[in-house]
N, C-alpha and C positions, 0 to 999 in steps of 0.2 A: 442081712439084708439090714442098714443100719440108714437111717430119716435124715434127711436134708436140713440140716441148724439151719438159716435164715440170720443171719447176722442185723446187729441194735440197726446199723444202719439202712435194712433194709425192710427194717420193721417201719422208723417213722416214719422211711421214703413213700410208707406206700399209704402213714397216715396221713402224713401232707396233702399226698396228694388225694385219698379221699373226701380230708376234711376241704382241701382246697372246690372241687367241685360237689361236696354240699353248698357250700355259700356258694355261688355259682351255681345253681340251684336255688335255691333259698333265695338270688334279689333277679334271677329271673319270674318266677311265682311272683313277687308282689313288686315286680311292675306291668306282667300281668291284670293287673288288676283297674280299674275307672280311678280315675283323679281322685274324686273325690274318699276314694275307701283309703286310698291310701298315703292321704293325707290330711285329716281325718284330727290326727292332734294336733296339730297344726291350732287351731279352732279352736275360740276360750269363749266358752260361751258368759255375754253380758245379760238377759235381759231376759224376758217368759220369750220363750221361739225368736231369737235372736241370736247370732255368732258375727263376728269378726275375727281376720285374722292376724 
């Protein structure tokens, strides 16, 4: 019985679908975090225990 061959287009389509699903999952996980955890990289430390946006 011959093996079924998966075409290159089918493999690329499956990879794109998997990549899109992973990206959406990452976005959902990041949006589920509280705002101060999502935007910590926007803050710049100015002095001792102070920050500014």
